[in-house]
C-alpha positions as CSV (number, residue, x, y, z in Angstrom):
1,X,44.5,53.9,-9.7
2,X,46.4,52.8,-6.6
3,X,44.8,50.7,-4.0
4,X,45.0,53.6,-1.6
5,X,42.6,55.7,-3.6
6,X,39.9,53.0,-4.1
7,X,36.6,53.5,-2.3
8,X,36.5,50.8,0.5
9,X,32.7,50.7,0.3
10,X,32.8,49.4,-3.2
11,X,35.5,46.8,-2.7
12,X,35.2,43.3,-1.3
13,X,36.4,43.2,2.3
14,X,38.5,40.4,3.9
15,X,35.3,39.3,5.6
16,X,33.5,39.1,2.2
17,X,36.4,37.1,0.8
18,X,36.4,34.8,3.8
19,X,32.7,34.4,3.4
20,X,33.0,33.6,-0.3
21,X,35.8,31.1,0.4
22,X,33.7,29.4,3.1
23,X,30.7,29.2,0.7
24,X,33.0,27.8,-2.1
25,X,34.4,25.2,0.4
26,X,30.9,24.2,1.5
27,X,29.8,23.9,-2.1
28,X,32.8,21.6,-2.8
29,X,31.9,19.4,0.2
30,X,28.3,19.3,-1.0
31,X,29.4,18.3,-4.5
32,X,31.5,15.5,-3.0
33,X,28.7,14.3,-0.8
34,X,26.4,14.3,-3.8
35,X,29.0,12.2,-5.8
36,X,29.2,9.7,-3.0
37,X,25.4,9.6,-2.6
38,X,25.0,9.1,-6.3
39,X,27.2,6.0,-6.3
40,X,25.3,4.7,-3.3
41,X,22.0,5.3,-5.1
42,X,23.3,3.4,-8.2
43,X,24.1,0.6,-5.8
44,X,20.4,0.3,-5.0
45,X,19.4,-0.5,-8.6
46,X,17.6,-3.8,-9.3
47,X,17.8,-6.0,-12.3
48,X,14.9,-8.3,-11.4
49,X,11.3,-7.1,-11.0
50,X,10.0,-7.3,-7.4
51,X,6.8,-8.7,-8.8
52,X,6.3,-12.4,-8.3
53,X,8.6,-13.7,-11.0
54,X,7.3,-11.9,-14.2
55,X,10.5,-11.8,-16.3
56,X,8.9,-9.4,-18.8
57,X,9.2,-6.7,-16.2
58,X,12.9,-7.2,-15.5
59,X,15.5,-4.6,-16.3
60,X,17.7,-2.0,-14.6
61,X,15.5,0.1,-12.4
62,X,14.9,1.1,-8.8
63,X,12.1,-0.2,-6.5
64,X,12.6,0.0,-2.7
65,X,10.4,-1.6,-0.2
66,X,7.2,0.5,0.3
67,X,6.1,0.5,4.0
68,X,2.7,1.0,5.4
69,X,1.3,0.2,8.9
70,X,0.1,-2.9,10.7
71,X,-3.2,-3.1,8.9
72,X,-1.5,-4.7,5.9
73,X,-0.5,-7.7,8.1
74,X,-3.8,-7.8,10.0
75,X,-6.1,-7.5,7.0
76,X,-4.1,-10.2,5.1
77,X,-4.6,-12.6,8.1
78,X,-8.3,-11.7,8.4
79,X,-8.8,-12.3,4.7
80,X,-7.3,-15.8,5.0
81,X,-9.6,-16.6,7.9
82,X,-12.6,-15.3,6.0
83,X,-11.7,-17.6,3.1
84,X,-11.1,-20.5,5.5
85,X,-7.6,-20.9,4.1
86,X,-5.6,-20.7,7.3
87,X,-5.5,-24.5,7.6
88,X,-4.2,-25.1,4.1
89,X,-0.7,-26.7,3.8
90,X,2.0,-24.2,4.8
91,X,-0.5,-21.4,5.4
92,X,-0.6,-21.6,9.2
93,X,3.2,-21.2,9.6
94,X,3.3,-18.3,7.1
95,X,0.4,-16.5,8.8
96,X,2.0,-17.1,12.2
97,X,5.1,-15.3,11.1
98,X,2.9,-12.4,9.7
99,X,1.2,-12.3,13.1
100,X,4.7,-12.0,14.6
101,X,5.1,-8.7,12.7
102,X,2.1,-7.5,14.6
103,X,3.7,-8.3,17.9
104,X,6.9,-6.5,16.8
105,X,5.0,-3.4,15.8
106,X,2.8,-3.2,19.0
107,X,3.6,-0.1,21.0
108,X,4.6,-0.1,24.7
109,X,1.1,1.1,25.7
110,X,-0.5,-1.8,23.8
111,X,-1.7,0.1,20.8
112,X,-0.9,0.1,17.1
113,X,-0.7,3.3,15.1
114,X,-0.5,4.6,11.5
115,X,3.1,5.8,11.6
116,X,5.8,6.4,14.2
117,X,4.7,9.1,16.6
118,X,1.0,8.9,15.6
119,X,-1.9,8.7,18.0
120,X,-3.4,5.3,18.6
121,X,-5.4,4.0,15.6
122,X,-8.4,2.3,17.0
123,X,-9.2,0.3,13.8
124,X,-5.6,-0.9,13.5
125,X,-5.6,-1.9,17.2
126,X,-8.9,-3.8,17.0
127,X,-7.7,-5.8,13.9
128,X,-4.3,-6.6,15.3
129,X,-5.8,-7.8,18.6
130,X,-8.3,-9.9,16.7
131,X,-5.5,-11.5,14.6
132,X,-3.4,-12.3,17.7
133,X,-6.3,-13.9,19.4
134,X,-6.9,-16.0,16.3
135,X,-3.3,-17.2,16.7
136,X,-3.7,-18.2,20.3
137,X,-2.7,-15.1,22.3
138,X,-4.8,-15.2,25.4
139,X,-6.9,-12.2,26.1
140,X,-5.5,-12.2,29.6
141,X,-1.9,-11.8,28.4
142,X,-0.4,-8.4,29.4
143,X,0.0,-7.2,25.8
144,X,-3.6,-8.1,25.0
145,X,-4.9,-6.6,28.1
146,X,-3.2,-3.3,27.3
147,X,-4.6,-3.3,23.8
148,X,-8.1,-4.1,25.1
149,X,-8.0,-1.3,27.6
150,X,-7.1,1.2,25.0
151,X,-9.8,-0.1,22.6
152,X,-12.5,0.2,25.3
153,X,-11.3,3.7,26.3
154,X,-11.6,4.9,22.7
155,X,-15.2,3.7,22.3
156,X,-14.8,0.0,21.6
157,X,-14.7,-2.0,18.4
158,X,-18.0,-0.5,17.3
159,X,-16.1,2.7,16.6
160,X,-13.9,1.1,13.9
161,X,-14.0,2.6,10.5
162,X,-16.3,1.1,7.9
163,X,-13.6,-0.8,6.0
164,X,-12.6,-2.6,9.2
165,X,-16.3,-3.3,10.0
166,X,-16.5,-5.3,6.7
167,X,-13.9,-7.7,8.0
168,X,-15.7,-8.0,11.3
169,X,-19.0,-8.8,9.5
170,X,-17.4,-11.4,7.3
171,X,-16.1,-13.2,10.5
172,X,-19.4,-12.9,12.3
173,X,-18.3,-10.3,14.9
174,X,-20.9,-7.8,13.9
175,X,-24.1,-7.9,11.8
176,X,-24.0,-6.7,8.2
177,X,-26.4,-4.1,9.5
178,X,-23.4,-2.5,11.1
179,X,-21.8,-2.0,7.7
180,X,-22.8,0.8,5.4
181,X,-25.0,-0.3,2.5
182,X,-23.2,-0.3,-0.8
183,X,-25.8,-1.4,-3.4
184,X,-24.2,-3.1,-6.4
185,X,-26.8,-1.2,-8.4
186,X,-24.4,1.8,-8.4
187,X,-22.8,0.2,-11.4
188,X,-26.1,0.8,-13.3
189,X,-26.3,4.5,-12.6
190,X,-26.2,6.8,-15.7
191,X,-23.3,9.2,-16.2
192,X,-25.5,12.2,-15.6
193,X,-26.4,11.0,-12.1
194,X,-24.6,12.9,-9.3
195,X,-22.9,9.7,-8.1
196,X,-21.2,7.7,-10.9
197,X,-18.1,5.5,-10.9
198,X,-16.3,8.0,-13.2
199,X,-16.7,10.7,-10.6
200,X,-15.1,8.9,-7.7
201,X,-11.3,8.3,-7.3
202,X,-9.8,5.5,-9.3
203,X,-8.8,3.7,-6.1
204,X,-12.4,4.1,-4.8
205,X,-13.8,2.5,-7.9
206,X,-11.6,-0.6,-7.4
207,X,-12.5,-0.8,-3.7
208,X,-16.2,-0.2,-3.6
209,X,-17.3,-2.7,-6.4
210,X,-15.9,-5.8,-4.6
211,X,-17.4,-4.4,-1.4
212,X,-20.7,-3.8,-3.1
213,X,-20.7,-7.5,-4.0
214,X,-20.0,-8.4,-0.4
215,X,-22.7,-6.0,0.8
216,X,-25.2,-7.7,-1.4
217,X,-24.2,-11.3,-0.7
218,X,-23.2,-10.8,2.9
219,X,-20.7,-13.7,3.4
220,X,-20.2,-14.9,7.0
221,X,-17.8,-17.4,8.4
222,X,-18.7,-18.6,11.9
223,X,-15.6,-18.9,14.0
224,X,-15.0,-21.6,16.6
225,X,-16.2,-20.5,20.0
226,X,-13.8,-18.5,22.0
227,X,-12.1,-16.8,19.1
228,X,-14.5,-13.9,18.9
229,X,-13.9,-10.4,20.2
230,X,-17.1,-9.7,22.2
231,X,-14.9,-8.3,24.9
232,X,-13.9,-5.3,22.7
233,X,-17.4,-3.9,22.4
234,X,-18.6,-1.2,24.9
235,X,-22.2,-1.5,23.7
236,X,-23.2,-5.0,22.5
237,X,-26.2,-3.5,20.7
238,X,-23.9,-1.5,18.5
239,X,-22.9,-4.8,16.8
240,X,-26.1,-4.6,14.8
241,X,-26.3,-1.0,13.8
242,X,-24.3,1.5,11.7
243,X,-22.0,3.5,14.0
244,X,-22.5,6.9,12.3
245,X,-23.7,9.9,14.3
246,X,-26.8,11.8,13.2
247,X,-26.2,15.6,13.2
248,X,-28.8,16.9,15.7
249,X,-27.8,20.5,15.5
250,X,-28.1,20.9,11.7
251,X,-30.6,18.5,10.2
252,X,-30.1,19.4,6.6
253,X,-26.5,18.1,6.0
254,X,-25.1,15.6,3.6
255,X,-24.2,13.4,6.5
256,X,-27.9,13.1,7.5
257,X,-29.0,12.7,3.9
258,X,-26.7,9.7,3.4
259,X,-27.7,8.2,6.7
260,X,-31.3,8.3,5.7
261,X,-30.4,6.7,2.3
262,X,-28.5,4.0,4.2
263,X,-31.5,3.3,6.4
264,X,-33.8,3.2,3.3
265,X,-31.5,0.8,1.4
266,X,-31.3,-1.6,4.3
267,X,-35.1,-1.5,4.8
268,X,-35.6,-2.4,1.2
269,X,-33.0,-5.2,1.5
270,X,-34.8,-6.7,4.5
271,X,-38.1,-6.5,2.6
272,X,-36.6,-8.2,-0.4
273,X,-37.0,-5.1,-2.6
274,X,-33.8,-5.2,-4.5
275,X,-34.6,-4.4,-8.1
276,X,-32.0,-5.2,-10.8
277,X,-29.7,-6.7,-8.2
278,X,-28.7,-9.8,-10.2
279,X,-28.1,-7.7,-13.3
280,X,-26.0,-5.3,-11.2
281,X,-24.0,-8.1,-9.7
282,X,-23.2,-9.5,-13.1
283,X,-22.1,-6.1,-14.4
284,X,-19.9,-5.5,-11.3
285,X,-18.3,-8.9,-11.8
286,X,-17.7,-8.2,-15.5
287,X,-16.2,-4.8,-14.6
288,X,-13.8,-6.4,-12.2
289,X,-12.9,-9.3,-14.5
290,X,-12.0,-6.9,-17.3
291,X,-9.7,-5.0,-14.9
292,X,-7.8,-7.9,-13.6
293,X,-6.6,-9.2,-17.0
294,X,-3.0,-10.2,-16.3
295,X,-1.8,-8.6,-19.5
296,X,-2.9,-5.2,-18.3
297,X,-2.4,-5.2,-14.5
298,X,-1.0,-7.0,-11.5
299,X,-4.1,-7.2,-9.5
300,X,-7.2,-5.1,-9.2
301,X,-5.9,-1.5,-9.1
302,X,-2.5,-3.0,-8.4
303,X,-2.9,-2.0,-4.7
304,X,-3.5,-4.0,-1.6
305,X,-7.1,-3.2,-0.5
306,X,-9.1,-4.1,-3.7
307,X,-6.8,-7.1,-4.2
308,X,-8.0,-8.4,-0.8
309,X,-11.6,-7.5,-1.3
310,X,-11.7,-9.2,-4.7
311,X,-10.8,-12.6,-3.2
312,X,-13.6,-12.3,-0.6
313,X,-16.2,-11.0,-3.1
314,X,-15.4,-13.7,-5.8
315,X,-15.6,-16.5,-3.3
316,X,-19.1,-15.2,-2.4
317,X,-19.9,-15.3,-6.1
318,X,-19.0,-19.0,-6.2
319,X,-15.5,-18.9,-7.6
320,X,-13.3,-21.8,-6.4
321,X,-9.7,-21.4,-5.3
322,X,-8.7,-23.4,-8.4
323,X,-10.1,-20.9,-10.8
324,X,-7.4,-19.2,-12.9
325,X,-8.6,-15.7,-11.9
326,X,-8.4,-16.5,-8.2
327,X,-5.0,-18.2,-8.6
328,X,-3.7,-15.1,-10.3
329,X,-5.3,-12.9,-7.7
330,X,-3.5,-14.8,-5.0
331,X,-0.2,-14.7,-6.8
332,X,-0.4,-10.9,-7.4
333,X,-1.3,-10.2,-3.8
334,X,1.4,-12.6,-2.4
335,X,4.0,-10.8,-4.5
336,X,3.8,-8.0,-1.9
337,X,5.1,-10.4,0.8
338,X,8.6,-9.8,2.1
339,X,10.0,-12.9,3.8
340,X,13.4,-12.4,5.4
341,X,13.9,-15.1,8.0
342,X,15.8,-14.0,11.2
343,X,17.6,-16.4,13.6
344,X,16.2,-14.3,16.5
345,X,12.7,-15.7,17.0
346,X,11.6,-12.4,18.3
347,X,12.5,-10.7,15.0
348,X,11.6,-13.6,12.6
349,X,8.5,-12.4,10.7
350,X,6.9,-11.8,7.3
351,X,5.7,-8.3,6.3
352,X,3.7,-6.9,3.4
353,X,3.8,-3.9,1.2
354,X,0.7,-2.0,0.0
355,X,1.9,-2.0,-3.6
356,X,5.1,-1.6,-5.6
357,X,6.6,1.8,-6.6
358,X,9.1,1.0,-9.3
359,X,8.2,3.7,-11.9
360,X,8.0,6.4,-9.2
361,X,11.3,5.3,-7.5
362,X,13.1,5.1,-10.9
363,X,11.9,8.4,-12.2
364,X,12.9,10.2,-8.9
365,X,16.3,8.5,-8.8
366,X,17.1,9.3,-12.4
367,X,16.1,13.0,-11.8
368,X,18.4,13.2,-8.8
369,X,21.3,11.5,-10.6
370,X,20.9,13.9,-13.6
371,X,21.3,16.7,-11.1
372,X,24.7,15.3,-10.2
373,X,25.6,15.1,-13.9
374,X,24.9,11.6,-15.0
375,X,23.2,11.3,-18.4
376,X,22.2,8.5,-20.7
377,X,25.0,9.5,-23.1
378,X,27.7,9.3,-20.4
379,X,26.5,6.5,-18.2
380,X,25.0,3.2,-19.4
381,X,23.3,2.7,-16.0
382,X,21.2,5.8,-16.7
383,X,20.5,4.7,-20.3
384,X,19.3,1.3,-19.3
385,X,17.1,2.7,-16.5
386,X,15.5,5.0,-19.2
387,X,15.0,2.0,-21.4
388,X,13.2,0.3,-18.6
389,X,11.0,3.3,-18.0
390,X,10.1,3.6,-21.6
391,X,9.1,-0.1,-21.7
392,X,6.6,0.6,-18.9
393,X,4.7,3.2,-20.9
394,X,1.0,2.6,-20.9
395,X,-0.3,2.1,-24.4
396,X,-4.0,1.5,-24.0
397,X,-6.8,3.7,-22.8
398,X,-8.1,3.2,-19.2
399,X,-10.9,4.6,-17.1
400,X,-9.3,8.1,-17.4
401,X,-10.3,8.6,-21.0
402,X,-13.9,8.9,-20.1
403,X,-13.3,12.2,-18.3
404,X,-11.3,13.9,-21.0
405,X,-12.6,16.8,-23.1
406,X,-14.3,15.4,-26.2
407,X,-11.5,16.8,-28.4
408,X,-8.9,14.8,-26.5
409,X,-10.6,11.4,-26.4
410,X,-9.3,10.6,-29.9
411,X,-5.7,10.8,-28.7
412,X,-4.1,7.4,-28.7
413,X,-1.8,6.4,-25.8
414,X,1.6,5.2,-27.1
415,X,1.2,7.2,-30.3
416,X,-0.2,10.7,-29.7
417,X,0.6,10.9,-26.0
418,X,2.4,9.0,-23.3
419,X,1.5,8.1,-19.7
420,X,2.8,6.0,-16.9
421,X,1.5,4.2,-13.8
422,X,3.1,3.9,-10.4
423,X,3.5,0.2,-10.4
424,X,5.1,-2.5,-12.5
425,X,1.9,-3.0,-14.5
426,X,-1.3,-1.0,-14.0
427,X,-2.4,-0.1,-17.4
428,X,-6.0,0.9,-16.3
429,X,-4.7,3.6,-14.0
430,X,-1.7,5.7,-15.2
431,X,-1.4,8.9,-13.2
432,X,-0.4,12.5,-13.7
433,X,2.2,12.4,-10.9
434,X,4.2,9.5,-12.3
435,X,3.9,10.7,-15.9
436,X,5.3,14.2,-15.1
437,X,8.2,12.7,-13.2
438,X,9.0,10.2,-15.9
439,X,8.8,12.9,-18.5
440,X,11.2,15.1,-16.5
441,X,13.6,12.2,-15.8
442,X,13.7,11.1,-19.5
443,X,14.2,14.7,-20.7
444,X,17.0,15.4,-18.2
445,X,18.8,12.1,-18.7
446,X,18.7,12.7,-22.4
447,X,19.5,10.1,-25.1
448,X,22.4,8.0,-26.2
449,X,24.2,9.5,-29.1
450,X,22.1,9.3,-32.3
451,X,18.9,8.4,-30.4
452,X,15.8,10.5,-29.5
453,X,13.5,8.0,-27.8
454,X,13.8,9.5,-24.3
455,X,13.0,13.1,-25.2
456,X,10.4,12.0,-27.7
457,X,8.6,10.2,-24.9
458,X,8.8,13.2,-22.7
459,X,7.2,15.4,-25.4
460,X,4.3,13.0,-25.8
461,X,3.8,12.9,-22.1
462,X,3.4,16.7,-22.1
463,X,0.4,16.2,-24.4
464,X,-1.3,13.8,-22.1
465,X,-0.6,16.0,-19.0
466,X,-2.1,19.0,-20.7
467,X,-5.3,17.0,-21.6
468,X,-5.6,16.0,-17.9
469,X,-5.7,19.6,-16.5
470,X,-8.8,20.3,-14.5
471,X,-11.1,23.2,-15.1
472,X,-9.9,24.9,-11.9
473,X,-6.3,25.0,-13.3
474,X,-4.9,22.3,-11.1
475,X,-4.2,18.6,-11.7
476,X,-5.5,15.5,-9.9
477,X,-3.7,12.2,-9.6
478,X,-5.7,9.8,-11.9
479,X,-8.4,11.7,-13.7
480,X,-9.5,14.9,-15.2
481,X,-12.2,15.8,-12.6
482,X,-13.7,18.4,-10.3
483,X,-14.1,18.8,-6.6
484,X,-17.3,17.2,-5.1
485,X,-16.8,17.6,-1.4
486,X,-20.3,16.2,-0.6
487,X,-19.0,12.7,-1.5
488,X,-16.9,12.6,1.6
489,X,-20.1,12.4,3.7
490,X,-21.1,9.0,2.1
491,X,-21.1,6.4,4.9
492,X,-18.5,4.2,3.3
493,X,-16.2,7.1,2.6
494,X,-14.2,7.1,5.8
495,X,-11.0,6.4,4.0
496,X,-11.1,10.2,3.6
497,X,-10.4,10.0,-0.1
498,X,-13.7,9.2,-1.9
499,X,-12.7,11.5,-4.7
500,X,-9.5,12.7,-6.4
501,X,-9.7,16.5,-6.9
502,X,-6.9,18.9,-7.9
503,X,-4.1,19.3,-5.3
504,X,-1.4,21.9,-5.0
505,X,1.5,19.5,-4.8
506,X,0.7,17.7,-8.0
507,X,-0.1,21.0,-9.8
508,X,3.3,22.5,-8.8
509,X,5.3,19.4,-9.7
510,X,3.5,19.2,-13.1
511,X,4.2,22.8,-13.9
512,X,7.9,22.5,-13.1
513,X,8.1,19.3,-15.2
514,X,6.3,20.9,-18.2
515,X,8.8,23.7,-18.3
516,X,11.7,21.3,-18.0
517,X,10.3,19.4,-20.9
518,X,10.2,22.6,-23.0
519,X,6.7,24.1,-22.5
520,X,6.6,27.9,-22.6
521,X,6.0,29.3,-19.1
522,X,3.5,31.6,-20.8
523,X,1.4,28.7,-22.1
524,X,-2.2,29.2,-21.1
525,X,-2.2,25.9,-19.1
526,X,0.7,27.2,-17.0
527,X,-1.0,30.5,-16.3
528,X,-4.2,28.7,-15.2
529,X,-1.9,26.6,-12.9
530,X,-0.5,29.8,-11.4
531,X,-4.0,31.0,-10.6
532,X,-4.8,27.7,-9.0
533,X,-1.7,27.7,-6.8
534,X,-2.1,31.3,-5.8
535,X,-5.7,30.5,-4.8
536,X,-4.8,27.5,-2.7
537,X,-2.0,29.1,-0.7
538,X,-2.7,29.1,3.1
539,X,-2.8,32.5,4.9
540,X,0.4,31.5,6.7
541,X,2.2,31.3,3.4
542,X,2.4,27.5,2.8
543,X,0.5,24.9,0.9
544,X,-1.2,21.7,2.1
545,X,0.4,18.5,0.8
546,X,-1.9,15.7,-0.4
547,X,0.7,13.1,-1.3
548,X,3.5,13.8,1.1
549,X,3.9,15.1,4.7
550,X,2.6,17.8,4.5
551,X,3.0,21.6,4.4
552,X,6.7,21.2,3.8
553,X,5.9,18.9,0.9
554,X,3.1,21.0,-0.5
555,X,5.1,24.2,-0.2
556,X,8.1,22.7,-2.0
557,X,6.1,21.6,-4.9
558,X,3.9,24.8,-5.2
559,X,6.9,27.2,-5.0
560,X,8.8,25.2,-7.7
561,X,5.7,25.4,-9.9
562,X,5.2,29.1,-9.5
563,X,8.9,29.9,-10.2
564,X,8.9,27.6,-13.2
565,X,6.0,29.5,-14.6
566,X,7.9,32.7,-14.3
567,X,6.4,34.1,-11.1
568,X,8.9,36.7,-9.8
569,X,10.5,36.0,-6.5
570,X,9.3,39.5,-5.3
571,X,5.6,38.3,-5.6
572,X,3.8,38.6,-2.3
573,X,2.9,34.9,-2.4
574,X,6.5,33.8,-2.6
575,X,7.5,36.3,0.1
576,X,4.9,34.7,2.4
577,X,6.2,31.3,1.5
578,X,9.7,32.3,2.2
579,X,8.8,33.7,5.6
580,X,6.9,30.6,6.6
581,X,9.6,28.3,5.4
582,X,12.4,30.1,7.2
583,X,10.4,29.9,10.4
584,X,10.2,26.1,10.2
585,X,14.0,25.5,10.2
586,X,15.3,23.8,13.3
587,X,18.2,25.2,15.3
588,X,20.5,22.5,13.9
589,X,19.6,23.5,10.3
590,X,17.2,20.6,9.5
591,X,13.5,20.5,8.7
592,X,10.9,18.0,9.8
593,X,7.2,17.7,10.0
594,X,5.2,14.9,11.6
595,X,2.1,13.5,9.9
596,X,0.3,14.7,13.0
597,X,0.0,18.0,11.2
598,X,-2.8,16.5,9.2
599,X,-4.7,16.1,12.5
600,X,-4.1,19.6,13.9
601,X,-5.6,23.0,13.3
602,X,-3.2,24.3,10.7
603,X,0.4,24.9,9.6
604,X,1.3,26.7,12.8
605,X,1.5,23.2,14.2
606,X,4.1,22.1,11.6
607,X,6.5,20.3,14.0
608,X,8.5,17.1,13.9
609,X,12.0,15.7,14.1
610,X,14.4,16.6,11.3
611,X,14.4,14.1,8.4
612,X,16.6,13.8,5.4
613,X,13.8,13.8,2.8
614,X,12.0,16.9,4.3
615,X,15.2,18.8,4.8
616,X,16.0,18.2,1.1
617,X,12.6,19.4,0.1
618,X,13.1,22.6,2.2
619,X,16.6,23.1,0.8
620,X,15.4,22.8,-2.8
621,X,12.7,25.4,-2.0
622,X,15.1,27.8,-0.3
623,X,17.4,27.6,-3.3
624,X,14.5,28.8,-5.4
625,X,13.6,31.5,-3.0
626,X,16.8,32.9,-1.4
627,X,19.6,31.1,-3.2
628,X,22.6,29.2,-2.0
629,X,24.4,32.0,-0.2
630,X,21.6,32.5,2.3
631,X,22.5,31.2,5.8
632,X,19.4,29.0,5.9
633,X,20.3,27.2,2.7
634,X,23.9,26.7,4.0
635,X,22.7,25.3,7.3
636,X,20.3,22.9,5.6
637,X,23.0,21.7,3.3
638,X,25.3,21.2,6.3
639,X,22.6,19.2,8.1
640,X,22.3,16.9,5.1
641,X,26.0,16.4,4.9
642,X,26.3,15.7,8.6
643,X,23.4,13.2,8.4
644,X,24.9,11.2,5.5
645,X,25.9,7.8,6.6
646,X,29.6,7.0,6.7
647,X,28.9,3.3,7.5
648,X,26.1,0.9,6.8
649,X,23.2,0.9,9.2
650,X,22.2,-2.8,9.6
651,X,18.6,-3.9,9.8
652,X,17.0,-3.9,13.2
653,X,19.3,-1.3,14.5
654,X,18.6,2.1,15.9
655,X,19.1,5.1,13.6
656,X,22.7,5.9,13.1
657,X,23.8,9.5,12.7
658,X,27.1,10.6,11.3
659,X,28.4,13.3,13.5
660,X,25.0,13.9,15.3
661,X,23.9,12.5,18.7
662,X,21.7,9.5,18.6
663,X,19.1,11.0,20.8
664,X,15.4,10.4,21.3
665,X,14.5,12.6,18.4
666,X,16.7,10.8,16.0
667,X,15.5,7.4,17.2
668,X,11.7,7.0,17.2
669,X,10.5,4.0,19.2
670,X,9.3,2.2,16.0
671,X,12.7,2.1,14.4
672,X,13.9,-0.6,16.8
673,X,12.1,-3.0,14.5
674,X,13.2,-1.3,11.3
675,X,14.1,-4.3,9.0
676,X,15.8,-2.1,6.3
677,X,19.5,-1.9,5.9
678,X,20.8,1.6,4.9
679,X,24.1,1.7,3.0
680,X,27.0,4.1,3.5
681,X,26.6,7.2,1.4
682,X,22.9,7.2,1.8
683,X,20.8,8.4,4.7
684,X,18.8,6.8,7.6
685,X,15.3,7.9,8.2
686,X,12.6,6.1,10.1
687,X,9.7,8.6,10.1
688,X,7.0,8.3,7.5
689,X,7.0,11.3,5.0
690,X,4.7,9.9,2.4
691,X,0.9,10.1,2.4
692,X,-1.6,7.6,1.1
693,X,-4.9,8.8,2.5
694,X,-4.5,11.8,4.8
695,X,-5.6,10.9,8.4
696,X,-6.0,7.3,7.4
697,X,-2.9,5.7,5.7
698,X,0.7,6.8,5.4
699,X,3.8,5.5,3.7
700,X,7.6,5.3,4.2
701,X,9.2,5.5,0.7
702,X,12.6,3.9,1.4
703,X,14.3,5.8,-1.5
704,X,13.0,9.3,-0.5
705,X,15.8,9.7,2.0
706,X,18.4,8.8,-0.6
707,X,17.2,10.5,-3.8
708,X,16.0,13.8,-2.5
709,X,19.0,14.7,-0.4
710,X,21.3,13.8,-3.3
711,X,19.4,16.1,-5.6
712,X,19.3,18.9,-3.0
713,X,23.1,18.7,-2.3
714,X,23.9,18.6,-6.1
715,X,21.7,21.6,-6.7
716,X,23.2,23.5,-3.8
717,X,26.8,22.7,-5.0
718,X,26.0,24.0,-8.5
719,X,24.2,27.2,-7.3
720,X,27.0,27.9,-4.8
721,X,29.5,27.8,-7.6
722,X,31.3,24.5,-7.0
723,X,33.0,23.2,-10.1
724,X,31.5,19.7,-10.0
725,X,30.9,17.4,-12.8
726,X,27.2,18.1,-12.6
727,X,27.4,21.8,-13.3
728,X,26.6,21.8,-17.0
729,X,23.8,19.3,-16.9
730,X,22.2,20.8,-13.8
731,X,22.3,24.3,-15.3
732,X,20.8,23.1,-18.6
733,X,18.0,21.1,-17.0
734,X,17.1,22.9,-13.8
């Protein structure tokens, strides 16, 4: 048939051909950007553990600096003053440089916040002010006057959260009556009791037992006159009472019940009625000692708060600084210190991390590089990183085993199942999130020729993950558990994470990883997961994110999980997700959401400057929902390519954008003190997109902005048809 007789409606037009050519060219560029980004990411591998010199943890892996807010510096300083260690040789100068980090991070209005762009955080501002006063900053100095004015306007130091009040009580600024009672007798409660250690979050267990010891022994250091912070209190009488409001409108609430319990406990304590207190203190001490064994963990819980509380609690118990346990506790905590001297005295400082993230960083990096096409068989850098991950496998039971179904408690870690923790060493608390990411990374990276260790480990991880599924069909982070919302009303629960229930982001990520590792999408666990995700979708079409900011994060994970489980793209839930996500895209093609969305009414308030990590999450979701040819996907890919650095961004410089204006949106005020260097081929991002405790503590993962854009661009390149080296691996493992 001649061309003249063909039906033009059934033939590709010049416009279609041009569109196909443009998409192919865009895919080619995305593939090249992913290749460059992959080499940049390989350049960030470490050979030495960032862990205080423990050579047994060395090996080729990734572990970027993990950033929190100013409370890490202020609480470390306050701990040293509580312990009367600030005058020890070398300590004053080191603490002075940590205090300088507080000066660097103070905002123009005099406040401190939880993340760039956040509202003022009263507790952070009170603690920072207190620390600077301890280091000689006069209360009349302009920066101190500004801070004090904000504190008083927000209700005074008496309105601090309870965890901050413990520090103030230990330094004599408030009475212990102002702190919530945490009786050490909680360690004696039977398992059937509504409140039991096995029913609270893993991180809460490690925090409240040291605090319970402090609550019972009430240590106080009297500071020299003039170093106190009386000027920060609106009502001096509030220094001797718990600052928790009674619900007058509705008397029968959990809040009121717990306030009555707190009053009762304090009355008993004042009257000397403290049955079994000594026995409880001994058991609490033993519980902690068992969980700080250096062969199983690097500090209590391997996270900053309990590692600080332990040192205060054990001094109150009579432990001397020379004791081996205390020396190890100090060493483990001090490993979080980052000391990078700067010739500019304004920038010279020491900062702290809340913990290490090597397993998490390594698993995500391996998964992204596998998307580009790197495997353990073809790239020794991948193979050695997989070796390092397998060496971090937890091979002993921890607290989590108590919450498994009886039939699963006989399973042996390291033999029948596999699990991993977030940190270098935290054998008591492996978590579902890390385990599913490690399993996915090991499976996708594959094995060296003739080996099966990586994929065998991934298969065993599937068994552990299935055992950790909750009855509601979802997964939590650290335990098989259930939602007990009443616990959040306990007076010492204002870290907003007393418990660790199922969450949509972990459920979605787990489901996707299980399918990648070979689980049948029709498996009953997957179908229970689908029911959970459908039930937790917001009316607007998105999902709330527990461990990342926020609705963009939750929606990315939930959509991936549903599609991995075989949910058709025509499903109404996925249509709603698609409509919501398309409405969030910025005019320039990027996506961004501030952590302020946790504070606002709902996902309609999902606004924030474009970020590389969040744009990557959105692009990966769009590719699942509408494919690579959709304009929204192409615009997101173009944004990521335009945002990729063509030159290094030095430390302490403003955000540099390749091909984009360096405007106010791209350069948040906080980034002027950004101490991290970003290398060419990667991305610069100064907003916090990680979540610790929603509304309380947030994180900047310094590899998120490198790994996730790399993965998104590689996936886009493959789906758009580019003939890149990653095609076969991406297709086989997606």
